[in-house]
C-alpha positions, 0 to 999 in steps of 0.5 A: 884266280891266284887265290883259288889256283890250286882248286882250279888245277885240281879240277882240271887234272881230274878231267873237268872243264873249267871256265874262269870269268873275270871282271871287265876292268881287267885288261887284255894284257892281264888276262894274257898273264893269267893264261900263261900260268895255265898253258899246260892245261887245255881244259881251262879257259877264260872269259869276261863277265857281263857288265854290271847294271846295278850302279846307283840303283836301289839294290846297290845302295841297300847292299851297302847299307846291309854291309854297314849295318853288319859292322855296326852290329858287330862293333862292340870291340872296335869301330874300325870296320864300321867306320871304314865301311861308312866311307863306301856309302854315298857322301850324303849318306855318310853325313847322315850316319854321323848322327846316332839316331840313323845308326840306331835305326839301321841296327834294328831288326825291321831295317834289316828286314826291309833291306833284305826284302829289296834284294829278294824282290830284285830279279837277277840281271837278264844279261847274266841269266842269258850268259849262264844259259849259254854256258850251262855250267854244272856248278858255279863257284863265286869269290869273293862276292862281298867286297864294296860296290856290289861286284859282278860275281855276286850277280852270277851267284844270284842268277845261279841260285835263281836258276837252280844251278849248284853254287858255292862261295870260296873264301880266299882270304883270312878276313872276308867273312868278318872284315868285308861285307854281307853275303847277300845271296846264300849259296848251296855251299860255303868253303871255309878254311877252318873251324874258326871261319865256320863260327864266323860265317854263322855269326857274321853272315848267318850261314846255316852250319850244314851248308859250310864245308871246312876245306883249308886255305887254297891261297897257301897251297902253293907253299906246300908244293916243291918250291925252288929258291933263288941262290942266296948270293944271287938274291942278295946281289940283285937287291943290294943286300950284303950276303954277310949279314941276315935280314928281316923281311918287312912286308907292308900292309895295305893302305887301308890298314896302315896308311904311310908306315914308313915312320914305323920302318924308321923306328924299327931301323933305329931300334936295331941300331940302338942295340948293344948287340952288334949282331942285331945292329948289323941286321938288314931290312928288306922292305916289300911295299904293298903293291897299291901303296908303293910310294911310301917306300920310295924315299926311305934312305935308311942304312942297311934298309932296302926296298925289294923290288926297288923300282915298283911292284912286279906285275907278272904273277909267277915272278911276283910269287917267286920274289915273295918266296925268295924274300921270306925264304932268305930272311930270318923272320917276317916283320910287319903290322897286319897283312895276310903275308904273315900267314905266307911266312908261317906256312913257309916256317918263318917266325913272325914279328908284329910291330905294335904301336898305339896307332895300329892297335885297333887295326891289330887287336881290334880285328878278328883275323889278327887276334886269331894269330895272336891268341894262337901264340903264332907270332911275337907282338913287340913294341919297338918304341917302348919295349925294345928289349922284347924285340932284342930278345926275339932277334938274339934268340933267332940269331942263336938258332932258338925259335921259341914259337915254332911248335905254335906256328906248326899247330896254327898251320894244322888248325888254320891252314890245313885242318884236313891234314898236312897232306890234303891240299885245300884245292883237293878238298874243294874238288871233292866238295864240288863233285858232291854238289854235281852228284846231288844235281845228277841224282 
C-alpha cells in the first residue's frame, strides 16, 4: 500500500470508494498500522484476499518455469537474474536445470507456448470469482503480480479479466518488469514510471504498447509533498552522532543483492580514515540496515560509524518514513550498493555514491535498473579499494559545496520519476487513467 499510497489518496479525495485487499500472511496488527495511515479518509476501507489454491499445482510450477525462462532468454549480459530465479524452483527441478540441455529446451518457442497454454486452460479460482461478484468493483488494480510463488493479487487479476472487469497493473518499484517474474495475465492497462519502463515492458513482458500508460513513480510522490525534518541537534543526539561533523547515509541493500555487506562498510570507514584531508577523516557514517537483513550491522564496532536505528527496524510505517527522510535530509550524501533508496535520495536532492567492487559488479552493472542510473550519470560509481582518490574527490567537493551531478540528478527526476512534469504527481496521473477505464466501461 505504501508504494501506491498517493494513488489511493488521490482516488479517495476525488470521491471514489477504495477497498484495499491484503494477503492473509499479514497480521491484524499490521492492518491496524496501515489503517492509522488513512484515518481521515472514510471512503478507504481494508480487507483480506481469499486464500490461495495454487500451491503445488501444475499452473503454480508452470508460472515459475515461465519466469525462469524469461530470465534465461534475457541473460545475455548477466546470469544474475536467471540463477536467482532458479533457486525458487523445486529442489529437484533446480538440479535438472543445472544441465544445459533442459535449459536449452526451456528457451525454445514450443516450451513457452505449452507453458502459457497451461495458464490459458486453468480457470480462475472460484473463491476469488465469488469474492469479486460480491464486491462488484468498477476497476481492479493489482500489484506487483509477478513475484515468486504465484501471489494472490495475480489470481484477482486473472478473475477480473475473465469477468470483464477493467483491470490494471501498477508498477511500484524500479525493477519488477526486468528483475522479477512474468506478468502471466495481461491487464487492460499497465501503469509504468517512464519511457524506459515502457520499453522494458514491451521487451521483457510482451505488453502491447497501446496498453501502457506512463504515469511517473507513485512510490516517490511522498518526497514532493511538504515534509518536516527533525531538528538537526535532536536527530544527531538521538542516534549518537556528533552534530559538529557531517555524515554519510549508508543505506544497505537487500540480502539477495548484497548478502553481508558489513565488510564493505568497514572498507569505506578505512578509506575515510586514510584520507590526508582531516575533514574527510572526520566524516561519520550512519548505517541504515535493510529491514530483513538487520543482523549484519549489529556488531560493526567502527569509530564514527552508527547504526540508525540502533536496536532494530522501525515497524510503524509513518515513523519509518520519517526516519528515512531525516537520515537522508541531514546527510551530505547517500552511499550504498544497489537499492531503491538511491532514488529516494535523488528525489530529495541528495548526491548518490555507489560503492563498486568486483564482488558486486554483476548486481550493479549487470542489472537493468542500476544501469539506468549509471548511464544517466545521476550517481558516482567509486571503487573504495583501488581508487580511493575518486571517493576523496567527490567528498571534498561536497564539503566545499560543489555538487557536480546536481543537474544530472534533476534531469533524471524529470525523466524517470515525474515524466508528466514536476507538478503532476503519479497518484494524480494514475487516477486520470483509472477514470478513463471506468468511462470506457460505462460508455
